[in-house]
C-alpha angles and dihedrals in degrees: 000000000000090000097050096066097062090045092054089054091054096060095058109123119212100175130112095250108075126228089228091064090056091048092048091051091048093049091051087058093046095252126131115207131180126241096258091053092046091049092051092048092048091053091050092047091050091050091050092049091051090049093051092046092051093051092045091049089054091056090046092054092047088052091055091239134133097201121071114227135195090256089063089054091049092051090049090052091052092050091050091047092245123139108254124240112258127215097044124101133177091231092060108031117191119255116230121203128194115241122227115265118265109238094199092051105049094164093062115101127225114305123212128193138181112257112229118221116241112230121209107215093197090057092047092051092049094052120100116260114244114220113219115230121241118271122260112273136170138205135188129238137164117265091188137352113208090337095311120111112226116234098241129135092252093061123068114250118255105241116191114232123241090229090062092056091048091050092051091050091050091049092051091049092051092049093049091047093055105086097197093050094044092052094051106088093197093053091044092052092048091048092051091050091048092051092050091049092048091053089056093045094052092063098066110012130084122249092256094054091046091054091046091050092050094048092044097051094043092051093050101048118092096248084072103068094179103125093191092057091047092051091048091049093052090046089053091052090047100050112016115109102203101067101096092102090052096046099093091047094048092049091049090048090053092048093050091047092052093046091048092051096046102041094075119089098239121026119224128212091263090058090054091053091049092052091049090053092048092052090047089052092052090048091050092050091050091050092053104098093195095063123089101216101160095097089055100050091104087060096042098052099057095061091045095048092042091055092043097049102032112128101220117035122164105284095230092051102033100098094040093048094049092046092050092046090051091050091049090050090050091052092051092052093045094052102037110021091094091053093046108034092183093058097084096046092050093050091045090053091051093049094047092051090051091049102042105030114105119246097032118141125247091250092055092049091048091051091049091052093050089047090054088051089055093049093055150263097298091050090057091049092049095046104038103027110025096028094045096238094139091051091051091053092045091053091052092048089050090052092063103273108142114208117144091177091056092049091049092048092054092049091046090052092049088049087066088067094048113110119228110252136150093210118064119194123184124224114268111228090198089063110083091214093053091044090055089050091052091050092049091048092053091048094051102035105021126242093279094065098027095064097065091045094052089073091067115054095188091052092050092050092048091053091050093043093247097118091125093060121098119270115241117224 
């Protein structure tokens, strides 16, 4: 009994949180705990309450407030990694009321409780129902596709301006008032095409792009003989980065210009200048690295191939036009043949048909040969040597057809197959191997084109695919 008295003195609790509150909570859960355990739990609960209050007071001070709210307590719980208490908000703080003292329990302290609000069901039923708005949602639509705004409800409609119509009327009046321009059928046709194109452009393009399109097309056409303006316009097409919206209209303008220049029976010098400008425009658009031209290749190739394979181009511009068209075709294949693997075979088929089909004109065959030169070395070998294109041309030249340009184009194409060498050795007719090469050359190319090649043995072997064979001296 002497040891029990000091132990009873050790379990005395002097904290704020009473041991009786711990015992009441334990009894409500059906747990009986001793006084030492209740004292230890009360001390721990008091420590935790102090910790929460300190963290909440810190949030209150940072919020520049003097009254602690339930949101401060929730933030303190989150900092201490404790699940917050739900059902309490700072906008609707709970109201605590003090209960009346218990006469039969005089030792009990003041008791507080949360006053529950009484709800009148009749008043709730009479109140107007509030409809909740729909939740926030989103959807996707195209603002523009290749520079053209789709006509969908999400996009604003493109309304043409009245000033644009007035400007077009004034332009037409000035053109009709100019006697020299009105009497020129080519200029009149170009002006009509330009007006039609401008009407289409005005529906979807901004005022700035419309003005740029008008200035660009008028400075490029042959009636404007200002070389500086034409050079500046081509440089703008070649380097400017904001022309994607204009790209379909420029390509259509080029196509209409080429068709208008080639559909007449005999082309004049002005038609040749127009075709040169149109090819320069296509070349400038292909050189512009900021433009995405792949969707428009099916519109770019017809003007190029039409210029290349047309039968009657203006004589003073024929060779230059076909050479430029072949270079443009070569650029298209170089840039886009990897993206479209079927592009090269389709162009090769078109060129071979133009070269080998009977009844084709000399101009068409010349354009096909220059086109094969633009496609590449193997295309020349397949068209002129393996396909018999050179022999077809030689037979027509032998039948009395005079075409120096065609002859030169065949020799220029065969020069593509000529190996680079400082020493040139002719074929030796006394050597049976060289004699067989000469015979094969004449069978494949015809005597007209075989004779110049016989003076270079390495060239002859390269054409026949015998470059690995030994060279006879």
